[in-house]
All heavy atoms as TSV, in Angstrom:
chain	resi	resn	atom	element	x	y	z
A	1	MET	N	N	4.051	-49.967	59.042
A	1	MET	CA	C	4.265	-49.018	60.186
A	1	MET	C	C	4.623	-47.630	59.664
A	1	MET	O	O	5.493	-47.430	58.776
A	1	MET	CB	C	5.272	-49.473	61.095
A	1	MET	CG	C	5.488	-48.642	62.286
A	1	MET	SD	S	6.479	-49.605	63.553
A	1	MET	CE	C	6.686	-48.310	64.684
A	2	LEU	N	N	3.883	-46.593	60.125
A	2	LEU	CA	C	4.115	-45.274	59.648
A	2	LEU	C	C	5.174	-44.565	60.511
A	2	LEU	O	O	5.404	-44.846	61.669
A	2	LEU	CB	C	2.792	-44.440	59.822
A	2	LEU	CG	C	1.657	-44.919	59.007
A	2	LEU	CD1	C	0.389	-44.082	59.383
A	2	LEU	CD2	C	1.879	-44.796	57.498
A	3	PRO	N	N	5.948	-43.673	59.840
A	3	PRO	CA	C	7.002	-42.973	60.551
A	3	PRO	C	C	6.371	-42.113	61.682
A	3	PRO	O	O	5.298	-41.565	61.529
A	3	PRO	CB	C	7.616	-42.053	59.467
A	3	PRO	CG	C	7.252	-42.684	58.237
A	3	PRO	CD	C	5.933	-43.391	58.418
A	4	LYS	N	N	7.113	-41.969	62.756
A	4	LYS	CA	C	6.604	-41.139	63.880
A	4	LYS	C	C	6.896	-39.679	63.683
A	4	LYS	O	O	6.081	-38.897	64.079
A	4	LYS	CB	C	7.319	-41.672	65.216
A	4	LYS	CG	C	7.093	-43.106	65.486
A	4	LYS	CD	C	5.781	-43.317	66.192
A	4	LYS	CE	C	5.602	-44.749	66.613
A	4	LYS	NZ	N	4.305	-45.304	66.403
A	5	ASP	N	N	7.994	-39.353	63.122
A	5	ASP	CA	C	8.354	-37.967	62.846
A	5	ASP	C	C	7.382	-37.405	61.875
A	5	ASP	O	O	7.230	-38.008	60.767
A	5	ASP	CB	C	9.804	-37.895	62.368
A	5	ASP	CG	C	10.192	-36.450	62.060
A	5	ASP	OD1	O	10.556	-35.736	63.019
A	5	ASP	OD2	O	10.134	-36.094	60.865
A	6	PRO	N	N	6.746	-36.270	62.148
A	6	PRO	CA	C	5.682	-35.712	61.253
A	6	PRO	C	C	6.281	-35.331	59.897
A	6	PRO	O	O	5.596	-35.474	58.876
A	6	PRO	CB	C	5.192	-34.468	61.976
A	6	PRO	CG	C	6.072	-34.277	63.186
A	6	PRO	CD	C	6.881	-35.513	63.397
A	7	HIS	N	N	7.519	-34.829	59.815
A	7	HIS	CA	C	8.059	-34.483	58.520
A	7	HIS	C	C	8.386	-35.706	57.703
A	7	HIS	O	O	8.096	-35.727	56.453
A	7	HIS	CB	C	9.338	-33.624	58.706
A	7	HIS	CG	C	9.065	-32.407	59.502
A	7	HIS	ND1	N	8.305	-31.327	59.024
A	7	HIS	CD2	C	9.421	-32.063	60.778
A	7	HIS	CE1	C	8.222	-30.427	59.996
A	7	HIS	NE2	N	8.918	-30.820	61.046
A	8	MET	N	N	8.837	-36.810	58.330
A	8	MET	CA	C	9.097	-38.001	57.638
A	8	MET	C	C	7.754	-38.667	57.185
A	8	MET	O	O	7.603	-39.266	56.180
A	8	MET	CB	C	9.887	-39.005	58.497
A	8	MET	CG	C	11.251	-38.570	58.747
A	8	MET	SD	S	12.333	-38.450	57.281
A	8	MET	CE	C	12.312	-40.143	56.734
A	9	LEU	N	N	6.736	-38.513	58.072
A	9	LEU	CA	C	5.350	-38.979	57.796
A	9	LEU	C	C	4.812	-38.322	56.549
A	9	LEU	O	O	4.308	-38.987	55.612
A	9	LEU	CB	C	4.467	-38.784	58.942
A	9	LEU	CG	C	3.054	-39.225	58.786
A	9	LEU	CD1	C	2.915	-40.692	58.511
A	9	LEU	CD2	C	2.204	-38.855	60.026
A	10	ALA	N	N	4.923	-36.995	56.470
A	10	ALA	CA	C	4.437	-36.334	55.299
A	10	ALA	C	C	5.203	-36.736	54.043
A	10	ALA	O	O	4.520	-36.930	52.993
A	10	ALA	CB	C	4.666	-34.717	55.532
A	11	SER	N	N	6.430	-36.910	54.084
A	11	SER	CA	C	7.249	-37.345	52.951
A	11	SER	C	C	6.809	-38.758	52.512
A	11	SER	O	O	6.622	-39.012	51.347
A	11	SER	CB	C	8.695	-37.282	53.332
A	11	SER	OG	O	9.500	-37.811	52.187
A	12	PHE	N	N	6.671	-39.671	53.521
A	12	PHE	CA	C	6.265	-40.994	53.196
A	12	PHE	C	C	4.832	-41.037	52.603
A	12	PHE	O	O	4.692	-41.701	51.592
A	12	PHE	CB	C	6.276	-41.786	54.582
A	12	PHE	CG	C	5.645	-43.181	54.483
A	12	PHE	CD1	C	6.382	-44.234	54.002
A	12	PHE	CD2	C	4.356	-43.411	54.898
A	12	PHE	CE1	C	5.846	-45.485	53.906
A	12	PHE	CE2	C	3.771	-44.633	54.777
A	12	PHE	CZ	C	4.525	-45.750	54.252
A	13	LEU	N	N	3.888	-40.329	53.174
A	13	LEU	CA	C	2.558	-40.304	52.632
A	13	LEU	C	C	2.519	-39.672	51.278
A	13	LEU	O	O	1.803	-40.194	50.356
A	13	LEU	CB	C	1.669	-39.550	53.553
A	13	LEU	CG	C	1.414	-40.212	54.942
A	13	LEU	CD1	C	0.571	-39.281	55.903
A	13	LEU	CD2	C	0.715	-41.532	54.784
A	14	ASN	N	N	3.234	-38.607	51.007
A	14	ASN	CA	C	3.258	-37.992	49.683
A	14	ASN	C	C	3.819	-38.918	48.680
A	14	ASN	O	O	3.343	-38.978	47.551
A	14	ASN	CB	C	4.008	-36.636	49.696
A	14	ASN	CG	C	3.180	-35.533	50.272
A	14	ASN	OD1	O	1.976	-35.626	50.372
A	14	ASN	ND2	N	3.897	-34.480	50.775
A	15	LEU	N	N	4.855	-39.679	48.967
A	15	LEU	CA	C	5.365	-40.736	48.074
A	15	LEU	C	C	4.306	-41.806	47.721
A	15	LEU	O	O	4.079	-42.102	46.560
A	15	LEU	CB	C	6.589	-41.376	48.646
A	15	LEU	CG	C	7.168	-42.483	47.746
A	15	LEU	CD1	C	8.598	-42.260	47.448
A	15	LEU	CD2	C	7.022	-43.821	48.475
A	16	LYS	N	N	3.634	-42.228	48.783
A	16	LYS	CA	C	2.662	-43.295	48.562
A	16	LYS	C	C	1.432	-42.677	47.780
A	16	LYS	O	O	0.934	-43.376	46.883
A	16	LYS	CB	C	2.137	-43.820	49.898
A	16	LYS	CG	C	3.158	-44.577	50.663
A	16	LYS	CD	C	3.405	-45.902	50.035
A	16	LYS	CE	C	4.289	-46.839	50.908
A	16	LYS	NZ	N	4.552	-48.103	50.202
A	17	LEU	N	N	1.019	-41.542	48.144
A	17	LEU	CA	C	-0.100	-40.882	47.431
A	17	LEU	C	C	0.239	-40.600	45.921
A	17	LEU	O	O	-0.529	-40.855	45.031
A	17	LEU	CB	C	-0.485	-39.555	48.093
A	17	LEU	CG	C	-1.181	-39.701	49.369
A	17	LEU	CD1	C	-1.246	-38.369	50.142
A	17	LEU	CD2	C	-2.591	-40.319	49.217
A	18	ARG	N	N	1.492	-40.175	45.661
A	18	ARG	CA	C	1.928	-39.918	44.310
A	18	ARG	C	C	2.021	-41.184	43.444
A	18	ARG	O	O	1.594	-41.275	42.307
A	18	ARG	CB	C	3.240	-39.201	44.280
A	18	ARG	CG	C	3.805	-38.902	42.922
A	18	ARG	CD	C	5.216	-38.320	42.922
A	18	ARG	NE	N	6.152	-39.394	43.317
A	18	ARG	CZ	C	7.091	-39.315	44.224
A	18	ARG	NH1	N	7.267	-38.189	44.931
A	18	ARG	NH2	N	7.818	-40.326	44.537
A	19	ASP	N	N	2.581	-42.265	44.048
A	19	ASP	CA	C	2.878	-43.413	43.286
A	19	ASP	C	C	1.842	-44.557	43.342
A	19	ASP	O	O	1.795	-45.396	42.416
A	19	ASP	CB	C	4.184	-44.043	43.765
A	19	ASP	CG	C	5.403	-43.125	43.442
A	19	ASP	OD1	O	5.249	-42.158	42.639
A	19	ASP	OD2	O	6.497	-43.358	44.023
A	20	PHE	N	N	1.059	-44.615	44.406
A	20	PHE	CA	C	0.135	-45.790	44.579
A	20	PHE	C	C	-1.290	-45.522	44.813
A	20	PHE	O	O	-2.127	-46.457	44.641
A	20	PHE	CB	C	0.749	-46.672	45.756
A	20	PHE	CG	C	2.154	-47.108	45.487
A	20	PHE	CD1	C	3.158	-46.563	46.243
A	20	PHE	CD2	C	2.425	-48.091	44.599
A	20	PHE	CE1	C	4.481	-46.985	46.046
A	20	PHE	CE2	C	3.772	-48.483	44.364
A	20	PHE	CZ	C	4.731	-47.921	45.105
A	21	TYR	N	N	-1.687	-44.388	45.305
A	21	TYR	CA	C	-3.064	-44.177	45.737
A	21	TYR	C	C	-3.748	-42.932	45.122
A	21	TYR	O	O	-3.054	-41.892	45.077
A	21	TYR	CB	C	-3.124	-44.013	47.295
A	21	TYR	CG	C	-2.639	-45.298	48.036
A	21	TYR	CD1	C	-1.386	-45.342	48.514
A	21	TYR	CD2	C	-3.509	-46.348	48.142
A	21	TYR	CE1	C	-0.937	-46.497	49.176
A	21	TYR	CE2	C	-3.057	-47.490	48.797
A	21	TYR	CZ	C	-1.768	-47.562	49.323
A	21	TYR	OH	O	-1.395	-48.730	49.969
A	22	PRO	N	N	-4.949	-43.103	44.679
A	22	PRO	CA	C	-5.613	-41.955	43.991
A	22	PRO	C	C	-6.127	-40.921	45.051
A	22	PRO	O	O	-6.534	-39.798	44.689
A	22	PRO	CB	C	-6.751	-42.611	43.305
A	22	PRO	CG	C	-7.095	-43.812	44.141
A	22	PRO	CD	C	-5.794	-44.259	44.611
A	23	SER	N	N	-6.156	-41.285	46.351
A	23	SER	CA	C	-6.697	-40.345	47.363
A	23	SER	C	C	-6.171	-40.769	48.740
A	23	SER	O	O	-5.737	-41.918	48.961
A	23	SER	CB	C	-8.192	-40.358	47.365
A	23	SER	OG	O	-8.663	-41.641	47.850
A	24	LEU	N	N	-6.311	-39.838	49.685
A	24	LEU	CA	C	-5.987	-40.082	51.112
A	24	LEU	C	C	-6.859	-41.221	51.650
A	24	LEU	O	O	-6.392	-42.027	52.422
A	24	LEU	CB	C	-5.986	-38.828	51.909
A	24	LEU	CG	C	-5.643	-38.980	53.396
A	24	LEU	CD1	C	-4.188	-39.543	53.565
A	24	LEU	CD2	C	-5.766	-37.657	54.143
A	25	ASP	N	N	-8.144	-41.111	51.288
A	25	ASP	CA	C	-9.082	-42.162	51.767
A	25	ASP	C	C	-8.612	-43.592	51.331
A	25	ASP	O	O	-8.734	-44.474	52.117
A	25	ASP	CB	C	-10.440	-41.879	51.264
A	25	ASP	CG	C	-11.125	-40.672	51.974
A	25	ASP	OD1	O	-10.671	-40.357	53.111
A	25	ASP	OD2	O	-11.913	-40.003	51.350
A	26	ALA	N	N	-8.196	-43.716	50.100
A	26	ALA	CA	C	-7.796	-45.048	49.556
A	26	ALA	C	C	-6.577	-45.473	50.331
A	26	ALA	O	O	-6.437	-46.691	50.695
A	26	ALA	CB	C	-7.479	-44.902	48.079
A	27	LEU	N	N	-5.594	-44.588	50.580
A	27	LEU	CA	C	-4.414	-44.928	51.369
A	27	LEU	C	C	-4.773	-45.413	52.733
A	27	LEU	O	O	-4.309	-46.417	53.199
A	27	LEU	CB	C	-3.388	-43.719	51.394
A	27	LEU	CG	C	-2.132	-43.967	52.172
A	27	LEU	CD1	C	-1.059	-43.144	51.492
A	27	LEU	CD2	C	-2.284	-43.504	53.611
A	28	CYS	N	N	-5.579	-44.652	53.418
A	28	CYS	CA	C	-5.926	-44.953	54.806
A	28	CYS	C	C	-6.687	-46.323	54.888
A	28	CYS	O	O	-6.428	-47.062	55.784
A	28	CYS	CB	C	-6.761	-43.900	55.379
A	28	CYS	SG	S	-5.833	-42.361	55.672
A	29	GLU	N	N	-7.545	-46.520	53.976
A	29	GLU	CA	C	-8.273	-47.795	53.946
A	29	GLU	C	C	-7.330	-48.968	53.729
A	29	GLU	O	O	-7.414	-49.950	54.422
A	29	GLU	CB	C	-9.349	-47.754	52.885
A	29	GLU	CG	C	-10.250	-49.040	52.767
A	29	GLU	CD	C	-11.287	-48.968	51.766
A	29	GLU	OE1	O	-11.828	-47.906	51.476
A	29	GLU	OE2	O	-11.566	-50.039	51.284
A	30	ASP	N	N	-6.453	-48.806	52.718
A	30	ASP	CA	C	-5.521	-49.903	52.468
A	30	ASP	C	C	-4.482	-50.199	53.564
A	30	ASP	O	O	-4.262	-51.319	53.894
A	30	ASP	CB	C	-4.797	-49.622	51.151
A	30	ASP	CG	C	-3.977	-50.780	50.616
A	30	ASP	OD1	O	-4.515	-51.919	50.572
A	30	ASP	OD2	O	-2.818	-50.610	50.363
A	31	LEU	N	N	-4.001	-49.115	54.199
A	31	LEU	CA	C	-3.021	-49.248	55.247
A	31	LEU	C	C	-3.686	-49.422	56.602
A	31	LEU	O	O	-2.950	-49.629	57.587
A	31	LEU	CB	C	-2.077	-48.094	55.236
A	31	LEU	CG	C	-1.164	-47.842	53.986
A	31	LEU	CD1	C	-0.358	-46.675	54.165
A	31	LEU	CD2	C	-0.363	-49.150	53.725
A	32	GLU	N	N	-4.992	-49.362	56.656
A	32	GLU	CA	C	-5.753	-49.534	57.914
A	32	GLU	C	C	-5.272	-48.521	58.945
A	32	GLU	O	O	-4.889	-48.917	60.082
A	32	GLU	CB	C	-5.680	-50.892	58.429
A	32	GLU	CG	C	-6.283	-51.876	57.463
A	32	GLU	CD	C	-6.211	-53.359	57.923
A	32	GLU	OE1	O	-5.648	-53.654	58.951
A	32	GLU	OE2	O	-6.842	-54.183	57.224
A	33	VAL	N	N	-5.165	-47.273	58.587
A	33	VAL	CA	C	-4.798	-46.148	59.542
A	33	VAL	C	C	-5.939	-45.121	59.543
A	33	VAL	O	O	-6.743	-45.044	58.661
A	33	VAL	CB	C	-3.478	-45.494	59.074
A	33	VAL	CG1	C	-2.313	-46.454	59.169
A	33	VAL	CG2	C	-3.598	-44.888	57.675
A	34	ASP	N	N	-5.941	-44.437	60.703
A	34	ASP	CA	C	-7.032	-43.415	60.944
A	34	ASP	C	C	-6.716	-42.146	60.203
A	34	ASP	O	O	-5.719	-41.470	60.478
A	34	ASP	CB	C	-7.177	-43.191	62.410
A	34	ASP	CG	C	-8.299	-42.259	62.715
A	34	ASP	OD1	O	-9.496	-42.766	62.918
A	34	ASP	OD2	O	-8.057	-41.069	62.782
A	35	ARG	N	N	-7.572	-41.799	59.276
A	35	ARG	CA	C	-7.434	-40.543	58.454
A	35	ARG	C	C	-7.314	-39.345	59.336
A	35	ARG	O	O	-6.454	-38.462	59.091
A	35	ARG	CB	C	-8.581	-40.458	57.449
A	35	ARG	CG	C	-8.502	-39.264	56.510
A	35	ARG	CD	C	-9.796	-39.245	55.663
A	35	ARG	NE	N	-9.619	-38.446	54.475
A	35	ARG	CZ	C	-9.788	-37.091	54.490
A	35	ARG	NH1	N	-10.035	-36.492	55.577
A	35	ARG	NH2	N	-9.626	-36.449	53.376
A	36	GLU	N	N	-8.280	-39.217	60.251
A	36	GLU	CA	C	-8.275	-38.011	61.114
A	36	GLU	C	C	-7.047	-37.818	62.007
A	36	GLU	O	O	-6.582	-36.716	62.273
A	36	GLU	CB	C	-9.533	-37.973	61.942
A	36	GLU	CG	C	-10.908	-37.898	61.154
A	36	GLU	CD	C	-10.860	-36.781	60.067
A	36	GLU	OE1	O	-10.487	-35.654	60.485
A	36	GLU	OE2	O	-11.282	-37.045	58.918
A	37	GLU	N	N	-6.553	-38.995	62.473
A	37	GLU	CA	C	-5.322	-38.949	63.241
A	37	GLU	C	C	-4.175	-38.469	62.436
A	37	GLU	O	O	-3.374	-37.657	62.928
A	37	GLU	CB	C	-5.064	-40.367	63.792
A	37	GLU	CG	C	-3.874	-40.424	64.781
A	37	GLU	CD	C	-3.686	-41.850	65.286
A	37	GLU	OE1	O	-4.693	-42.488	65.579
A	37	GLU	OE2	O	-2.549	-42.274	65.398
A	38	ILE	N	N	-4.017	-38.940	61.231
A	38	ILE	CA	C	-2.954	-38.427	60.348
A	38	ILE	C	C	-3.044	-36.986	60.085
A	38	ILE	O	O	-2.131	-36.269	60.151
A	38	ILE	CB	C	-2.926	-39.267	59.043
A	38	ILE	CG1	C	-2.474	-40.735	59.300
A	38	ILE	CG2	C	-2.095	-38.593	57.990
A	38	ILE	CD1	C	-2.601	-41.605	58.117
A	39	ILE	N	N	-4.278	-36.579	59.694
A	39	ILE	CA	C	-4.479	-35.136	59.396
A	39	ILE	C	C	-4.206	-34.241	60.623
A	39	ILE	O	O	-3.462	-33.241	60.464
A	39	ILE	CB	C	-5.913	-34.902	58.861
A	39	ILE	CG1	C	-6.075	-35.500	57.442
A	39	ILE	CG2	C	-6.308	-33.443	58.957
A	39	ILE	CD1	C	-7.438	-35.462	56.942
A	40	ALA	N	N	-4.635	-34.635	61.799
A	40	ALA	CA	C	-4.357	-33.891	63.054
A	40	ALA	C	C	-2.802	-33.791	63.273
A	40	ALA	O	O	-2.309	-32.720	63.655
A	40	ALA	CB	C	-5.087	-34.548	64.193
A	41	LYS	N	N	-2.137	-34.913	63.199
A	41	LYS	CA	C	-0.757	-34.948	63.434
A	41	LYS	C	C	-0.005	-34.015	62.507
A	41	LYS	O	O	0.893	-33.270	62.859
A	41	LYS	CB	C	-0.201	-36.414	63.345
A	41	LYS	CG	C	1.275	-36.479	63.701
A	41	LYS	CD	C	1.721	-37.885	63.833
A	41	LYS	CE	C	3.077	-37.982	64.310
A	41	LYS	NZ	N	3.540	-39.380	64.541
A	42	LEU	N	N	-0.391	-34.032	61.199
A	42	LEU	CA	C	0.335	-33.218	60.231
A	42	LEU	C	C	-0.078	-31.740	60.301
A	42	LEU	O	O	0.716	-30.834	59.985
A	42	LEU	CB	C	0.176	-33.806	58.824
A	42	LEU	CG	C	0.885	-35.134	58.666
A	42	LEU	CD1	C	0.653	-35.676	57.287
A	42	LEU	CD2	C	2.394	-35.064	58.952
A	43	GLU	N	N	-1.334	-31.492	60.602
A	43	GLU	CA	C	-1.819	-30.111	60.761
A	43	GLU	C	C	-1.031	-29.399	61.912
A	43	GLU	O	O	-0.864	-28.279	61.849
A	43	GLU	CB	C	-3.269	-30.012	60.955
A	43	GLU	CG	C	-4.082	-30.182	59.644
A	43	GLU	CD	C	-5.598	-30.019	59.850
A	43	GLU	OE1	O	-6.053	-30.078	60.975
A	43	GLU	OE2	O	-6.198	-29.879	58.782
A	44	ALA	N	N	-0.635	-30.187	62.898
A	44	ALA	CA	C	0.104	-29.602	64.032
A	44	ALA	C	C	1.482	-29.131	63.566
A	44	ALA	O	O	2.054	-28.201	64.226
A	44	ALA	CB	C	0.303	-30.682	65.165
A	45	GLU	N	N	1.924	-29.577	62.424
A	45	GLU	CA	C	3.198	-29.158	61.872
A	45	GLU	C	C	2.994	-28.311	60.611
A	45	GLU	O	O	3.890	-28.059	59.773
A	45	GLU	CB	C	4.063	-30.366	61.485
A	45	GLU	CG	C	4.483	-31.249	62.665
A	45	GLU	CD	C	5.366	-30.516	63.598
A	45	GLU	OE1	O	6.211	-29.689	63.157
A	45	GLU	OE2	O	5.219	-30.690	64.846
A	46	GLU	N	N	1.761	-27.795	60.465
A	46	GLU	CA	C	1.318	-26.896	59.416
A	46	GLU	C	C	1.320	-27.540	58.036
A	46	GLU	O	O	1.395	-26.882	56.992
A	46	GLU	CB	C	2.179	-25.602	59.383
A	46	GLU	CG	C	2.040	-24.819	60.749
A	46	GLU	CD	C	2.730	-23.527	60.665
A	46	GLU	OE1	O	3.191	-23.011	59.656
A	46	GLU	OE2	O	2.852	-22.931	61.788
A	47	TYR	N	N	1.074	-28.838	57.921
A	47	TYR	CA	C	0.818	-29.536	56.632
A	47	TYR	C	C	-0.638	-29.616	56.519
A	47	TYR	O	O	-1.418	-29.853	57.480
A	47	TYR	CB	C	1.392	-30.898	56.672
A	47	TYR	CG	C	2.851	-31.021	56.582
A	47	TYR	CD1	C	3.608	-31.265	57.711
A	47	TYR	CD2	C	3.534	-30.937	55.369
A	47	TYR	CE1	C	4.997	-31.432	57.680
A	47	TYR	CE2	C	4.908	-31.079	55.272
A	47	TYR	CZ	C	5.624	-31.336	56.464
A	47	TYR	OH	O	7.002	-31.509	56.397
A	48	THR	N	N	-1.182	-29.403	55.278
A	48	THR	CA	C	-2.529	-29.673	54.992
A	48	THR	C	C	-2.687	-30.532	53.829
A	48	THR	O	O	-1.842	-30.481	52.896
A	48	THR	CB	C	-3.328	-28.356	54.747
A	48	THR	OG1	O	-2.669	-27.689	53.630
A	48	THR	CG2	C	-3.365	-27.408	55.937
A	49	TYR	N	N	-3.691	-31.354	53.748
A	49	TYR	CA	C	-3.932	-32.248	52.649
A	49	TYR	C	C	-4.678	-31.509	51.530
A	49	TYR	O	O	-5.734	-30.859	51.800
A	49	TYR	CB	C	-4.779	-33.499	53.052
A	49	TYR	CG	C	-5.054	-34.349	51.960
A	49	TYR	CD1	C	-4.035	-35.068	51.281
A	49	TYR	CD2	C	-6.346	-34.500	51.404
A	49	TYR	CE1	C	-4.282	-35.933	50.201
A	49	TYR	CE2	C	-6.638	-35.344	50.393
A	49	TYR	CZ	C	-5.573	-36.043	49.747
A	49	TYR	OH	O	-5.846	-36.894	48.691
A	50	ASP	N	N	-4.131	-31.505	50.362
A	50	ASP	CA	C	-4.693	-30.875	49.222
A	50	ASP	C	C	-5.260	-31.977	48.273
A	50	ASP	O	O	-4.454	-32.578	47.658
A	50	ASP	CB	C	-3.692	-30.003	48.505
A	50	ASP	CG	C	-4.302	-29.217	47.274
A	50	ASP	OD1	O	-5.316	-29.684	46.749
A	50	ASP	OD2	O	-3.676	-28.216	46.931
A	51	PRO	N	N	-6.546	-32.129	48.213
A	51	PRO	CA	C	-7.059	-33.285	47.399
A	51	PRO	C	C	-6.856	-33.066	45.930
A	51	PRO	O	O	-6.700	-34.029	45.134
A	51	PRO	CB	C	-8.585	-33.274	47.712
A	51	PRO	CG	C	-8.842	-32.041	48.431
A	51	PRO	CD	C	-7.601	-31.470	48.995
A	52	ASP	N	N	-6.720	-31.811	45.434
A	52	ASP	CA	C	-6.376	-31.519	44.028
A	52	ASP	C	C	-5.061	-32.032	43.658
A	52	ASP	O	O	-4.817	-32.542	42.580
A	52	ASP	CB	C	-6.647	-30.067	43.702
A	52	ASP	CG	C	-8.065	-29.633	43.842
A	52	ASP	OD1	O	-8.967	-30.468	43.571
A	52	ASP	OD2	O	-8.254	-28.439	44.195
A	53	LYS	N	N	-4.117	-31.824	44.568
A	53	LYS	CA	C	-2.742	-32.320	44.353
A	53	LYS	C	C	-2.503	-33.714	44.909
A	53	LYS	O	O	-1.437	-34.329	44.579
A	53	LYS	CB	C	-1.708	-31.349	45.075
A	53	LYS	CG	C	-1.721	-29.923	44.450
A	53	LYS	CD	C	-0.741	-29.070	45.166
A	53	LYS	CE	C	-0.755	-27.694	44.614
A	53	LYS	NZ	N	0.233	-26.757	45.295
A	54	ASN	N	N	-3.487	-34.186	45.645
A	54	ASN	CA	C	-3.337	-35.521	46.321
A	54	ASN	C	C	-1.998	-35.565	47.070
A	54	ASN	O	O	-1.235	-36.542	46.965
A	54	ASN	CB	C	-3.454	-36.696	45.282
A	54	ASN	CG	C	-3.661	-38.061	45.998
A	54	ASN	OD1	O	-4.277	-38.079	47.052
A	54	ASN	ND2	N	-3.114	-39.077	45.392
A	55	ALA	N	N	-1.793	-34.550	47.890
A	55	ALA	CA	C	-0.519	-34.501	48.605
A	55	ALA	C	C	-0.744	-33.573	49.893
A	55	ALA	O	O	-1.636	-32.672	49.869
A	55	ALA	CB	C	0.557	-33.931	47.728
A	56	PHE	N	N	0.130	-33.782	50.822
A	56	PHE	CA	C	0.242	-32.875	51.963
A	56	PHE	C	C	1.216	-31.789	51.598
A	56	PHE	O	O	2.360	-32.055	51.124
A	56	PHE	CB	C	0.717	-33.621	53.240
A	56	PHE	CG	C	-0.354	-34.472	53.811
A	56	PHE	CD1	C	-0.440	-35.814	53.484
A	56	PHE	CD2	C	-1.214	-33.942	54.727
A	56	PHE	CE1	C	-1.465	-36.577	54.054
A	56	PHE	CE2	C	-2.285	-34.658	55.297
A	56	PHE	CZ	C	-2.365	-36.020	54.934
A	57	VAL	N	N	0.758	-30.556	51.706
A	57	VAL	CA	C	1.575	-29.394	51.325
A	57	VAL	C	C	1.693	-28.459	52.526
A	57	VAL	O	O	0.956	-28.496	53.504
A	57	VAL	CB	C	1.014	-28.636	50.154
A	57	VAL	CG1	C	1.069	-29.503	48.930
A	57	VAL	CG2	C	-0.386	-28.175	50.386
């Protein structure tokens, strides 16, 4: 289950991306979550996914 709070969600995803997944696509596929939904929720809080850093910044 993903955190509801967008700041906690970004922190959680960045930890998972850093330690376990080579990309956001791999994370979403493994956790069975909608990539576009995550991106939209975090963009509303001014986070963007940087594929070069493999992190939300």
